[in-house]
C-alpha positions in Angstrom: 40.7 -29.3 11.9 37.6 -30.9 10.4 34.2 -30.3 12.0 31.3 -32.6 11.4 27.6 -31.6 11.5 25.4 -33.9 13.5 22.6 -35.6 11.6 19.4 -33.6 11.4 16.9 -36.0 12.7 13.9 -33.9 11.7 15.0 -33.8 8.1 16.0 -37.5 8.1 12.6 -38.5 9.3 10.8 -36.5 6.6 9.0 -38.6 4.0 9.9 -38.3 0.4 8.7 -35.0 -1.1 7.9 -36.9 -4.3 5.7 -39.3 -2.4 4.1 -36.4 -0.6 3.4 -34.7 -3.9 1.7 -37.8 -5.3 -0.3 -38.1 -2.1 -1.5 -34.5 -2.4 -2.6 -35.0 -6.0 -4.4 -38.2 -5.2 -6.2 -36.7 -2.2 -7.1 -33.6 -4.2 -8.7 -35.6 -7.1 -9.7 -38.7 -5.0 -8.6 -40.8 -7.9 -5.1 -42.2 -8.7 -5.6 -42.1 -12.5 -6.5 -38.4 -12.4 -3.6 -37.7 -10.0 -1.3 -39.4 -12.5 -2.6 -37.3 -15.4 -2.2 -34.1 -13.3 1.4 -34.9 -12.5 2.2 -36.4 -16.0 3.3 -39.8 -14.6 1.8 -43.3 -14.7 -0.9 -44.6 -12.3 1.6 -47.3 -11.2 4.0 -44.5 -10.1 1.3 -42.8 -8.0 0.3 -46.1 -6.4 4.0 -46.9 -5.6 4.6 -43.5 -4.1 1.4 -43.7 -1.9 2.5 -47.2 -0.6 5.9 -45.8 0.2 4.4 -42.9 2.1 1.9 -45.1 4.0 4.8 -47.5 4.9 6.9 -44.5 6.2 4.0 -43.2 8.3 2.9 -46.6 9.4 -0.8 -46.2 8.7 -3.2 -46.2 5.7 -3.9 -42.8 4.2 -6.7 -43.9 1.8 -9.8 -46.1 1.9 -9.8 -47.7 -1.6 -13.2 -48.3 -3.3 -12.9 -49.3 -6.9 -11.3 -46.5 -8.9 -12.0 -43.8 -6.3 -10.3 -43.3 -3.0 -11.3 -41.6 0.2 -9.0 -40.2 2.9 -8.8 -41.9 6.2 -8.7 -39.8 9.4 -4.9 -39.9 9.3 -4.9 -39.0 5.6 -7.1 -36.0 6.2 -4.8 -34.7 8.9 -1.7 -35.2 6.7 -3.4 -33.7 3.7 -4.3 -30.4 5.5 -0.6 -29.9 6.5 0.9 -31.2 3.2 -1.4 -29.1 0.9 -0.6 -25.9 2.8 3.1 -26.6 2.7 3.1 -27.2 -1.0 1.1 -24.0 -1.6 3.7 -22.1 0.4 6.5 -23.7 -1.5 4.8 -23.0 -4.9 4.2 -19.3 -4.0 7.8 -18.8 -2.8 9.1 -20.4 -6.1 6.8 -18.1 -8.1 8.1 -15.0 -6.3 11.7 -16.0 -6.9 11.1 -16.7 -10.5 9.2 -13.5 -10.9 12.0 -11.5 -9.3 15.0 -13.3 -10.8 13.9 -15.0 -13.9 14.9 -13.9 -17.4 11.6 -12.2 -17.9 11.4 -10.9 -14.3 9.0 -8.1 -13.6 10.3 -5.2 -11.6 8.6 -4.2 -8.4 9.0 -1.0 -6.4 7.6 -0.4 -2.9 6.4 3.2 -2.4 5.4 4.8 0.9 3.3 7.9 1.3 0.5 9.3 3.4 -3.1 8.1 2.8 -4.1 11.6 1.5 -1.2 11.7 -1.0 -2.1 8.2 -2.1 -5.8 9.0 -2.6 -5.7 12.6 -3.9 -2.4 12.7 -5.8 -1.3 9.2 -6.8 -4.6 7.6 -7.7 -5.5 9.6 -10.8 -1.8 9.9 -12.0 -0.9 6.2 -11.8 -2.7 5.1 -15.0 -0.2 7.1 -17.0 2.7 5.4 -15.3 1.4 1.9 -15.8 0.5 2.5 -19.4 4.1 3.6 -20.1 5.7 1.0 -17.8 3.7 -2.2 -18.1 6.7 -4.3 -16.8 6.9 -2.4 -13.4 4.6 -3.3 -10.5 4.1 -0.9 -7.6 3.5 -1.9 -4.0 2.0 1.1 -2.2 2.1 1.4 1.6 0.4 4.3 3.3 1.2 5.7 6.8 1.2 8.9 8.8 4.1 7.6 10.9 7.2 7.3 8.7 9.6 6.7 11.6 8.0 3.7 13.3 6.8 1.5 10.5 6.1 -2.2 10.9 9.2 -4.5 10.9 10.1 -5.8 7.5 8.7 -2.8 5.6 11.6 -1.3 3.7 10.2 1.0 1.0 12.3 1.8 -2.1 10.7 5.3 -2.2 9.2 7.6 0.4 7.1 10.7 -0.4 7.2 12.7 2.8 7.7 16.1 4.3 10.8 14.9 6.2 14.0 15.9 4.5 15.8 12.9 6.1 13.6 9.9 6.6 16.2 7.2 7.0 19.9 6.5 6.4 20.8 5.3 3.0 18.2 7.4 1.1 18.7 10.3 -1.2 16.1 13.1 -0.9 14.9 15.3 -3.7 13.0 18.5 -2.8 9.6 18.7 -4.6 7.2 21.6 -3.9 6.2 23.9 -1.2 2.8 23.7 0.5 0.2 26.2 -0.8 -2.9 26.2 1.5 -6.2 27.9 0.8 -9.9 27.4 1.6 -12.0 25.2 -0.7 -15.7 24.4 -1.0 -18.1 23.3 -3.8 -19.5 25.9 -6.2 -23.0 25.1 -4.9 -22.0 25.6 -1.3 -20.5 29.0 -2.1 -23.7 30.0 -3.9 -25.7 29.0 -0.8 -23.3 30.7 1.6 -22.1 33.9 -0.1 -20.9 35.3 3.2 -17.8 33.0 2.9 -16.5 35.3 0.2 -14.9 37.2 3.1 -12.4 36.0 5.7 -14.7 37.1 8.5 -17.5 35.1 6.9 -15.2 32.1 6.6 -14.2 32.3 10.2 -17.9 32.3 11.3 -19.0 29.6 8.9 -18.9 25.8 9.0 -15.2 24.9 9.2 -13.9 21.4 8.6 -10.5 21.2 10.3 -7.5 18.9 10.0 -6.4 18.2 13.5 -2.8 17.5 14.4 -3.5 14.2 16.1 -1.1 11.5 14.9 0.8 14.1 12.7 3.5 15.0 15.2 6.3 14.1 12.7 5.2 16.9 10.3 7.5 19.9 10.7 4.6 22.2 11.0 0.8 21.9 11.1 -1.5 24.5 9.6 -5.1 24.3 10.9 -7.9 26.9 10.6 -6.6 28.7 13.7 -3.1 29.1 12.3 -4.3 30.0 8.8 -6.7 32.7 10.0 -4.0 34.0 12.4 -1.7 34.5 9.5 -4.4 36.7 8.0 -4.9 38.6 11.2 -8.1 36.9 12.4 -8.6 35.1 15.7 -10.4 31.8 15.6 -11.6 32.5 19.1 -13.7 35.3 17.8 -16.1 32.9 16.1 -19.7 33.4 17.1 -20.4 31.3 20.2 -23.8 30.3 18.8 -22.5 30.0 15.3 -22.2 27.0 13.0 -20.2 24.0 14.1 -16.4 23.5 13.9 -15.6 19.9 13.0 -12.2 18.3 13.7 -10.7 15.1 12.1 -7.2 13.8 11.5 -8.4 12.1 8.3 -7.9 14.5 5.4 -9.6 12.2 2.9 -12.7 12.3 5.1 -12.6 16.1 5.2 -12.3 16.5 1.4 -15.2 14.0 1.0 -17.3 16.1 3.4 -16.4 19.2 1.4 -17.4 17.5 -1.9 -20.7 16.5 -0.2 -21.4 20.2 0.5 -20.9 20.0 4.3 -18.6 23.0 4.8 -15.3 24.6 4.0 -11.8 23.0 4.5 -8.3 24.1 4.0 -7.0 22.7 0.7 -3.4 21.7 0.1 -2.8 22.7 -3.5 -1.0 19.6 -4.6 -3.9 17.5 -3.3 -7.0 19.5 -4.3 -5.6 21.2 -7.4 -7.0 18.5 -9.7 -10.5 18.8 -8.1 -10.4 22.5 -8.7 -9.4 22.0 -12.4 -12.4 19.6 -12.7 -14.7 22.3 -11.3 -15.6 20.1 -8.3 -14.1 22.5 -5.8 -13.7 26.3 -5.8 -11.7 28.9 -3.8 -14.2 31.2 -2.0 -11.4 33.7 -1.2 -8.1 34.6 -2.9 -5.9 34.5 0.2 -3.6 31.6 0.7 -0.6 30.6 2.8 2.7 29.4 1.2 5.2 27.6 3.4 8.3 28.6 1.5 10.7 27.3 4.1 9.6 23.7 3.8 9.3 21.1 1.0 7.8 17.8 0.3 10.5 15.3 -0.6 10.9 12.2 -2.7 13.5 10.0 -0.9 14.8 6.9 -2.7 17.1 4.1 -1.8 20.7 5.1 -2.7 21.6 1.4 -3.4 18.9 1.2 -6.0 19.3 4.6 -7.5 20.7 3.3 -10.8 18.3 0.4 -11.3 16.1 0.8 -14.3 12.8 0.6 -12.5 13.9 3.2 -10.0 15.2 5.5 -12.8 12.0 5.3 -14.8 9.7 5.8 -11.8 11.8 8.7 -10.5 11.7 10.4 -13.9 8.0 10.0 -14.2 7.3 11.1 -10.6 9.4 14.3 -10.9 7.7 15.2 -14.2 4.3 14.8 -12.6 5.5 16.9 -9.7 6.7 19.7 -12.0 10.3 19.3 -10.8 13.1 20.0 -13.4 15.7 17.3 -13.3 
């Protein structure tokens, strides 16, 4: 049995794309000769295509004045729509050529938390790009890995969730090591924070759990001090302030500005300590040995060259033996 497709009236009524391209060029340069040069055709060809388009639309698109032309009201309306459409077509063609051409660049989409992006990724990425100039990265940050925007399908997740989605392979990375941090100058000005009791009663900058419900555990100052047998409720009622925020980048910036003490996650603040910008006022720390951070990558892209190279680089940077 043979089926027939009804004529698509919308497509049949469309003007010639060649004529529309000539019109866009003529409208852009307001000169048929310059439009012809831009499209590498003759001026006669441009004039012929414009007449064809005007005939199709049933109205003049240009007011002609010597060698220059000016859009009519109808021409302006048509130019706005046609130019945008051609830009969209050109951009789509460039993306396809970029992704599938013989010299196609490789692109990976990586998803991690804002803090991991700012404090871990940012200063390490130059080494990746210098060794892999043909790989582009598209970085998406979120605190909510389970309910991301539609259409966002990362190739790689860096998360504390051992199973973030179906179709991903997870590699355990490192445990959390958590300890107090402040600047050397802050410690000098507040020597009392050399003790746990002095820390408890000092200016504490606290990472709140708001918006972090997907994390398996949350360590704030109350939890950290309790592990070391101190009760946060024993703070002096008239003592220094206790500041809460769910933005870890903000807290670290406040610490760097000498505004108090925060808990430092070693994989995030370690480089700042190595640079001498931060210091540990006490030796005590908490190590969460039962949980890991994970690199989860798409199983269907696991053998692709870009994925292989990024995975090798990332695991080396994370200190993970492959």
